[in-house]
matplotlib code that plots the C-alpha trace (Angstrom):
import matplotlib.pyplot as plt

x = [-29.3, -30.4, -27.4, -28.1, -31.8, -31.0, -28.5, -31.0, -32.7, -29.3, -28.3, -31.6, -31.2, -27.6, -28.5, -31.5, -29.6, -26.8, -29.5, -31.3, -28.2, -27.1, -30.5, -30.7, -27.3, -28.6, -31.8, -30.1, -27.4, -30.1, -31.2, -27.6, -26.9, -30.6, -32.4, -35.9, -38.3, -42.0, -44.2, -47.9, -49.8, -53.1, -54.0, -52.0, -48.9, -45.8, -42.3, -39.4, -36.4, -33.3, -29.6, -28.5, -26.9, -29.7, -29.7, -32.4, -36.0, -38.8, -40.6, -44.0, -44.3, -47.7, -48.7, -51.4, -54.7, -54.3, -50.7, -48.8, -45.7, -43.6, -44.5, -42.9, -39.8, -37.4, -38.2, -38.1, -34.6, -33.3, -34.5, -32.9, -29.6, -29.7, -30.0, -33.7, -36.0, -38.7, -42.0, -44.1, -47.6, -50.5, -53.7, -56.9, -58.0, -54.6, -51.6, -51.8, -53.9, -56.7, -59.1, -61.2, -61.7, -65.1, -67.2, -68.3, -65.5, -67.0, -67.1, -64.3, -65.9, -66.2, -63.4, -60.9, -61.6, -61.0, -57.7, -56.6, -57.3, -55.3, -52.4, -52.4, -52.3, -49.2, -47.6, -48.3, -46.9, -43.5, -43.1, -41.0, -39.2, -39.2, -41.2, -42.3, -42.1, -44.6, -44.1, -46.8, -47.8, -51.0, -54.0, -51.9, -51.0, -54.5, -54.5, -51.1, -52.1, -55.1, -52.9, -50.4, -53.2, -54.3, -50.8, -49.2, -45.8, -44.3, -43.0, -41.9, -44.3, -43.3, -46.0, -45.3, -47.8, -50.0, -53.5, -55.5, -58.2, -57.0, -54.0, -54.2, -51.8, -51.3, -51.2, -49.3, -46.4, -43.5, -44.3, -42.5, -44.5, -42.8, -44.7, -43.6, -42.8, -45.4, -48.1, -49.4, -52.5, -50.5, -47.6, -50.0, -51.4, -47.9, -47.3, -50.6, -49.8, -46.5, -48.0, -50.5, -47.4, -45.6, -47.7, -44.7, -42.9, -41.9, -41.2, -37.8, -38.1, -38.4, -40.5, -41.1, -43.7, -45.6, -44.0, -44.9, -42.1, -43.0, -41.2, -42.4, -40.1, -40.2, -39.1, -37.9, -39.2, -41.5, -45.2, -47.5, -45.7, -42.1, -41.9, -41.9, -38.4, -37.3, -33.8, -34.5, -37.7, -35.9, -33.0, -35.6, -37.3, -34.2, -32.9, -36.2, -36.1, -32.5, -33.2, -36.0, -33.9, -30.6, -28.9, -26.8, -27.0, -24.4, -25.9, -26.3, -29.6, -29.5, -31.4, -34.0, -36.7, -34.6, -33.3, -36.8, -37.9, -34.8, -35.3, -39.0, -38.1, -35.4, -37.8, -40.3, -37.5, -36.4, -39.9, -38.9, -35.9, -37.7, -40.6, -38.2, -38.0, -41.7, -42.6, -43.6, -47.4, -48.6, -51.0, -51.0, -54.1, -54.3, -55.3, -59.0, -60.2, -60.9, -64.8, -64.7, -62.1, -64.3, -67.3, -65.3, -64.6, -67.8, -70.2, -68.7, -67.7, -71.3, -73.0, -70.9, -71.8, -75.4, -75.8, -73.3, -74.3, -77.9, -76.7, -74.1, -74.9, -71.9, -71.4, -67.5, -65.7, -63.4, -64.3, -65.8, -64.2, -67.6, -68.4, -65.0, -65.5, -68.9, -67.8, -64.7, -66.8, -69.5, -67.0, -64.9, -67.8, -69.4, -66.1, -65.5, -68.9, -68.2, -64.8, -66.4, -69.1, -66.2, -64.6, -61.6, -60.6, -59.1, -56.0, -53.7, -53.7, -50.2, -50.0, -46.4, -47.2, -49.7, -47.2, -44.4, -46.5, -48.0, -44.6, -42.7, -45.5, -46.7, -43.8, -40.7, -42.0, -44.4, -41.7, -39.5, -42.4, -43.5, -40.0, -38.9, -42.0, -45.5, -47.6, -48.4, -49.5, -53.2, -53.6, -56.1, -59.7, -59.0, -59.5, -63.1, -62.1, -59.3, -61.5, -64.3, -61.9, -60.0, -63.3, -64.3, -61.0, -60.5, -62.8, -61.5, -57.9, -58.7, -60.8, -58.2, -55.3, -57.2, -58.2, -54.8, -52.8, -50.7, -52.7, -50.9, -49.9, -52.8, -55.3, -53.7, -53.9, -57.6, -58.5, -57.3, -58.8, -62.1, -62.0, -61.2, -64.0, -66.3, -65.3, -65.8, -69.3, -70.0, -68.7, -70.9, -73.9, -73.3, -70.7, -71.3, -71.3, -68.4, -66.2, -63.4, -63.2, -61.3, -58.6, -58.1, -57.4, -53.6, -53.4, -55.0, -52.8, -49.7, -51.0, -51.3, -47.8, -46.1, -47.9, -49.4, -45.8, -45.0, -48.2, -47.3, -43.9, -45.4, -48.4, -46.0, -44.5, -47.4, -50.6, -52.9, -55.2, -52.8, -51.3, -54.8, -56.0, -52.8, -53.1, -56.7, -55.5, -52.8, -55.2, -57.6, -54.7, -53.4, -56.8, -57.5, -54.3, -54.5, -57.7, -58.5, -60.8, -63.9, -66.7, -69.6]
y = [8.9, 6.0, 6.4, 10.1, 9.5, 6.8, 9.2, 12.1, 11.0, 10.7, 14.1, 15.6, 13.9, 15.2, 18.8, 18.8, 17.4, 20.0, 22.8, 21.4, 21.2, 24.8, 26.1, 24.2, 25.7, 29.2, 28.6, 26.9, 29.6, 32.2, 30.2, 29.7, 30.9, 31.9, 30.4, 29.5, 28.6, 27.9, 29.6, 30.2, 33.3, 31.9, 29.7, 31.7, 29.9, 32.2, 31.5, 33.5, 34.2, 35.7, 35.3, 34.0, 37.4, 39.5, 43.0, 44.7, 45.3, 42.9, 43.1, 41.5, 40.1, 39.6, 37.9, 38.7, 36.9, 33.2, 33.5, 32.0, 32.6, 30.7, 33.1, 35.9, 34.0, 36.0, 39.2, 37.4, 35.9, 39.3, 41.1, 38.3, 38.7, 42.4, 41.7, 42.0, 39.4, 38.7, 37.2, 35.8, 34.5, 32.9, 35.0, 33.2, 30.8, 30.8, 28.4, 26.2, 28.5, 26.3, 29.3, 30.1, 33.6, 34.9, 38.0, 40.1, 40.3, 43.5, 45.5, 47.2, 46.2, 42.6, 40.3, 43.2, 44.1, 40.5, 40.3, 43.6, 42.2, 39.1, 41.1, 43.3, 40.2, 39.0, 42.5, 42.6, 39.1, 39.9, 43.5, 42.5, 45.7, 47.8, 48.9, 46.6, 47.4, 46.1, 44.7, 43.3, 42.4, 43.1, 42.4, 42.7, 46.3, 47.5, 45.4, 46.8, 50.4, 50.0, 48.3, 51.2, 53.7, 51.9, 51.4, 54.2, 55.4, 56.0, 52.6, 52.2, 50.6, 48.8, 48.1, 45.9, 46.1, 48.2, 49.6, 51.0, 53.6, 54.3, 56.2, 60.0, 63.0, 62.7, 58.9, 56.7, 58.9, 56.6, 54.6, 53.0, 51.8, 49.5, 48.5, 46.3, 48.0, 45.6, 46.5, 49.7, 50.2, 49.6, 51.7, 54.6, 54.2, 54.3, 57.6, 59.0, 58.1, 59.9, 63.0, 63.3, 64.6, 66.4, 67.0, 67.2, 64.1, 61.2, 57.5, 56.9, 60.0, 60.3, 63.3, 64.8, 67.3, 68.1, 65.2, 62.7, 60.8, 58.8, 57.1, 55.3, 53.0, 50.8, 47.2, 46.7, 43.8, 42.7, 41.8, 41.0, 37.7, 38.4, 41.3, 38.7, 37.8, 41.2, 42.0, 45.7, 45.6, 43.8, 46.3, 49.2, 47.5, 46.9, 50.4, 52.0, 50.0, 50.8, 54.5, 54.5, 52.5, 54.3, 51.2, 50.4, 47.0, 45.6, 42.4, 40.6, 39.4, 35.9, 35.4, 33.2, 33.9, 32.5, 29.7, 28.6, 28.7, 26.8, 24.1, 23.6, 23.5, 20.9, 18.7, 18.9, 18.0, 15.1, 13.5, 12.7, 10.4, 9.0, 8.0, 5.9, 3.5, 2.6, -0.4, 0.9, 0.4, 3.3, 2.4, 5.5, 6.6, 9.2, 12.7, 13.5, 15.3, 19.0, 18.7, 15.7, 17.4, 20.6, 18.5, 17.1, 20.6, 22.5, 20.1, 20.0, 23.6, 24.7, 21.9, 22.2, 25.7, 25.3, 22.3, 23.3, 26.9, 26.2, 23.2, 25.2, 24.7, 26.4, 23.5, 23.5, 26.0, 27.3, 30.1, 28.6, 25.1, 23.5, 25.0, 24.1, 20.5, 20.3, 22.0, 19.8, 16.7, 17.6, 18.8, 15.7, 13.3, 15.0, 15.0, 11.3, 10.5, 12.3, 10.6, 7.3, 8.1, 9.0, 5.6, 6.8, 3.9, 4.5, 2.4, 0.7, 1.6, 1.5, 1.5, 2.4, 5.5, 6.6, 6.0, 7.9, 11.0, 11.1, 10.6, 13.0, 15.6, 15.7, 14.5, 15.7, 18.8, 19.6, 19.5, 21.9, 24.3, 24.2, 24.8, 27.6, 29.1, 28.7, 26.5, 23.1, 21.0, 21.0, 22.4, 21.6, 21.7, 21.0, 17.3, 17.3, 20.1, 17.9, 14.8, 16.8, 18.5, 15.3, 13.5, 16.3, 16.6, 12.9, 12.6, 16.0, 14.8, 11.6, 13.2, 16.0, 13.5, 11.3, 14.2, 15.7, 12.4, 12.5, 15.6, 18.4, 21.5, 23.6, 21.1, 20.9, 24.7, 24.7, 22.0, 24.1, 27.3, 25.5, 24.7, 28.4, 29.5, 27.2, 28.8, 32.3, 31.3, 30.2, 33.5, 35.4, 33.5, 34.2, 37.0, 37.9, 34.3, 33.0, 36.0, 34.3, 31.7, 34.3, 34.3, 30.6, 30.6, 31.3, 28.2, 26.0, 27.6, 26.8, 23.2, 22.7, 24.1, 22.2, 19.1, 18.8, 18.6, 15.9, 14.0, 14.2, 12.7, 9.7, 9.4, 9.1, 6.0, 4.4, 5.7, 8.5, 6.8, 6.4, 9.9, 11.3, 9.8, 11.0, 14.5, 14.6, 13.9, 16.5, 19.2, 18.6, 18.8, 22.0, 23.7, 22.5, 24.1, 27.3, 29.1, 30.4, 28.5, 30.7, 30.3, 32.6]
z = [-21.7, -19.5, -17.2, -16.8, -16.1, -13.5, -11.8, -11.6, -8.3, -6.7, -7.8, -6.6, -3.3, -2.9, -3.9, -1.6, 1.4, 0.9, 0.8, 3.8, 5.9, 4.9, 5.8, 9.1, 10.0, 9.4, 11.4, 14.3, 14.4, 14.9, 18.1, 19.3, 22.8, 23.3, 26.2, 25.0, 27.8, 28.0, 30.6, 31.1, 32.1, 33.2, 30.3, 27.8, 26.5, 26.4, 25.1, 26.6, 24.4, 26.2, 26.5, 29.9, 30.7, 29.2, 30.7, 28.6, 29.5, 28.5, 25.2, 24.6, 21.1, 19.5, 16.3, 13.7, 12.8, 12.3, 13.5, 16.4, 18.6, 16.1, 13.2, 15.2, 16.1, 13.9, 15.8, 19.2, 18.4, 17.1, 20.3, 22.4, 20.6, 21.3, 25.1, 25.5, 27.0, 24.4, 25.5, 22.6, 23.3, 21.5, 21.4, 22.5, 19.8, 18.1, 18.1, 21.2, 23.3, 24.6, 25.2, 22.1, 20.8, 21.7, 21.6, 18.7, 16.2, 14.7, 17.9, 19.8, 23.1, 21.9, 20.8, 20.7, 24.3, 25.4, 23.5, 25.0, 28.5, 27.6, 26.4, 29.5, 31.7, 29.8, 30.2, 33.9, 34.4, 32.7, 33.9, 36.9, 38.0, 34.8, 31.8, 29.1, 25.4, 22.9, 19.4, 17.2, 13.6, 11.7, 13.9, 17.0, 16.1, 17.0, 20.1, 21.3, 20.6, 22.8, 25.5, 25.3, 25.8, 29.0, 30.4, 32.4, 31.2, 27.8, 26.9, 23.2, 20.7, 17.5, 15.0, 12.0, 9.0, 11.2, 11.2, 14.1, 14.4, 17.9, 16.7, 16.6, 16.7, 20.5, 21.2, 21.3, 22.2, 21.3, 18.2, 15.3, 12.3, 9.7, 6.5, 3.6, 0.3, -1.2, 1.2, -0.4, 1.9, 5.1, 3.8, 3.3, 6.8, 8.3, 6.4, 7.6, 11.2, 10.8, 9.3, 12.1, 14.0, 11.2, 8.0, 5.6, 7.0, 4.8, 5.2, 6.8, 9.0, 12.8, 14.0, 17.4, 18.4, 21.6, 23.4, 20.7, 18.9, 15.9, 13.0, 9.9, 8.0, 4.9, 4.6, 1.1, -1.1, 1.7, 1.7, 4.7, 5.3, 4.1, 6.5, 9.3, 8.3, 6.9, 8.3, 7.6, 9.7, 12.5, 12.5, 12.6, 15.5, 17.5, 16.9, 18.0, 21.3, 21.8, 21.3, 23.9, 26.4, 26.0, 24.6, 21.5, 19.8, 17.4, 16.0, 12.7, 11.5, 9.8, 6.6, 8.4, 5.8, 2.9, 5.1, 6.0, 2.4, 1.4, 4.0, 3.1, -0.6, 0.1, 2.0, -0.9, -3.4, -1.3, -1.8, -5.4, -4.7, -1.6, -3.9, -6.0, -3.0, -3.6, -5.8, -9.3, -9.4, -11.5, -14.3, -16.4, -18.3, -21.1, -20.0, -20.2, -23.3, -22.8, -22.6, -20.3, -18.1, -18.0, -16.9, -14.0, -12.8, -13.5, -12.0, -8.5, -8.6, -9.0, -7.0, -3.9, -2.9, -4.0, -1.6, 1.2, 1.8, 2.8, 4.9, 6.8, 10.5, 12.2, 14.6, 14.9, 17.2, 14.4, 12.0, 8.8, 9.5, 9.4, 6.1, 4.6, 5.8, 4.1, 0.9, 0.5, 1.1, -1.4, -4.0, -3.7, -3.7, -6.8, -8.6, -7.8, -9.2, -12.4, -12.8, -12.2, -14.8, -17.2, -16.6, -14.6, -12.2, -8.7, -9.7, -7.2, -3.5, -2.0, 1.9, 1.6, -0.5, 2.1, 4.9, 3.1, 2.5, 6.0, 7.7, 5.5, 5.2, 8.8, 10.9, 9.0, 7.0, 9.8, 12.5, 10.5, 9.9, 13.5, 14.8, 12.5, 10.9, 12.2, 14.4, 12.7, 15.6, 16.8, 20.2, 22.9, 21.7, 18.1, 18.1, 16.7, 14.2, 12.9, 12.6, 10.7, 8.3, 7.6, 6.9, 4.5, 2.8, 2.1, -0.9, -2.2, -1.9, -3.7, -6.5, -7.1, -7.3, -9.8, -11.9, -12.4, -12.5, -15.7, -16.8, -18.6, -16.7, -17.9, -16.7, -13.3, -13.0, -14.2, -11.7, -8.8, -10.2, -10.4, -6.7, -5.8, -8.1, -6.2, -2.9, -4.4, -5.4, -1.9, -0.4, -2.9, -1.8, 1.9, 2.2, 5.8, 7.1, 4.9, 4.5, 6.4, 3.7, 1.7, 4.3, 4.2, 0.4, 0.9, 3.1, 0.4, -2.3, -0.3, 0.2, -3.5, -4.1, -1.3, -0.5, -4.0, -5.3, -2.8, -3.8, -7.5, -6.9, -5.2, -7.6, -10.6, -8.9, -7.0, -8.7, -7.7, -5.1, -2.2, -2.4, -2.9, 0.4, 2.2, 0.8, 2.1, 5.6, 5.3, 3.9, 6.7, 9.2, 7.7, 7.8, 11.4, 12.7, 10.7, 11.7, 15.2, 17.6, 18.1, 20.6, 19.7]

ax = plt.figure().add_subplot(projection="3d")
ax.plot(x, y, z, "-o")
ax.set_aspect("equal")
plt.show()
């Protein structure tokens, strides 16, 4: 038993390395023979994907809310392999675009108008001598529809997970809509847009009437995020553009979605054997009794929104970032005070554990995510946002790590649910001002699943304090790069 237990970290490391290498091979193969170059259109950063001998027209690729050029990479690479020149760009306020979003987000002639103008500038810059097709996801679908209505010609339009009130039975005249099977609302919208042209049409059909050609297709086993790596959706998109341009593509679509998940999972798993290199300094304490544990959750969960909502000043140029920084700080500080009152010590503080998590979490994991999945590096203008969110997240990361250290699974789950309940209470208190907090919840949930697992591996070796502080930094970083810059 002792020998088997001692060999377990080695076996985990070997399995994780094999998985990481296999996934890296798939992800890099998708980029093979594709020239990836960076250009700018004004202040808009644009990435061009094309084979050296590309003979197809240009396709402008646009991401959804809180997305980036990287998140659309699977489509950009697929189009490039089919002979097109794909131009993916960061909307204002997103990714590494230094220009904040602005205007009234609730008005068509506000933020939407500005994003339409930005997209038209990109289209004009890459048009060269021929037409430019448009492909976009989620928020971008509405922007691209409005761009198409203002652009002469009948260039093809591909909308992924789409919704737009600008679509009617006459315009746009060449449009493909692809929705995920697990997106019921957007799936229904795609069907409605198809039936504007032919009332009895069904998903998977292409219909033509009065000069309008429209198709609605389904991406199986895909939700709003998985559709970004759906091979069925990419095949539909390429086929639609081929049809409009009189081309025929014969390409394979790598399983980039599974490869990205596998790579990130392997990097998380590798944290466990890496943590074994740290000196054993953990001083385990018994889990808190149920009533004492509940006290450590309920007090900050109620106090944080009651204090933070009235104090929210809106002083950071990122949607709800200022409130999140304040809420995290108050929640963490209150929870630390309760844990102190309950007699829970901080325990040992290992500089090596902090360095391990920051290097592995931000540099290694962050590099992989930024290269293959989504923007993870703060762009221009996010410095103060990063500082504020890290300052707010530090006490939260520390208190959460201390609370769940050596706690049973049900307590770890309740600790995180308590924090989400606290955010829900804040939104209920100021729904209009804090609505966008709801949209940041998936980022925090992923943080707990990914970085929380890394922190637990280190905490079981070096105690909770060091990984708690490191996780506070990483949480602040993840929030700072996720939400759009916004200048009201």
